[in-house]
N, C-alpha and C positions, 0 to 999 in steps of 0.2 A: 870557783868551786868545780870540782869534778862531778861526774854523774853519781858516783857512790855517795858523796856528801849530800848532794841535792835529794836523792831518794831517802836517805836517812833522816834528813830534816823534814821532808814531806810526811814521812811516817809519824814523826813526833808531833807535827802540827795537826795531823789527822786525828790524833788522839784527843785533842782539845777543841777542835773546831769541825763541826759536822759539814759545813759548806766546803771547807778545804778537803775533807775526806771524800765527799761526793765528787768534787772536781778532779781530785787525784785519781780516783777509781775510773772516772770516765775519760780523762785526758792524759793521764800519766804524768810523769815529772816534767817540769820545764827543761828545755835544752840548756846545757852549760853555755855560758858566755865567757869564753876564755880569750883574754887579751894578752898581747905580748908584754913582758915586763919592761919597766923603764919609765922615764920621765914623761914621755908623751902620753902614755896610758894614764899615769897619775894626774896629769894636767887635764886630760879629757874627762876623767871622772869628776873632778872638781867643777869644771865648766858645765858639764851636763847636769849636775845637780842644782846649779844656780840659774840656769836659763832653759828656755824651750829647746827641744832637740834640734830644731832647724837653726836657731840662732847659735847653738853650741857647735854645730857642724861647720857653720860659716866661720866662726871664730877659730876653731881648730885648723881649718884649711889655711887661713891667713897666718896663724902662728907657725904652722909647719913650713909653709912656703918661706917665711922670714928666717927660719932657723935651719934651713937646709945645709948650710955650711958649718953649723955648730955640731960638734960631736958631744952627745949626751950619753953618759955611762950610767 
């Protein structure tokens, strides 16, 4: 998501949740987390949702090292 989409979503959430409204006013929108397109990002998203962040990072490091010679489009 880009910043414009995040701000728009935060405004919508602020209308229905006072805690989000207060946090949004005090802290502003969260920073966009833009990842490169492709299989590695897709795989990383799945692994990260299934495991702790530390375990996911270790798995991704291993998978990437094993797939260095593979071209993924």
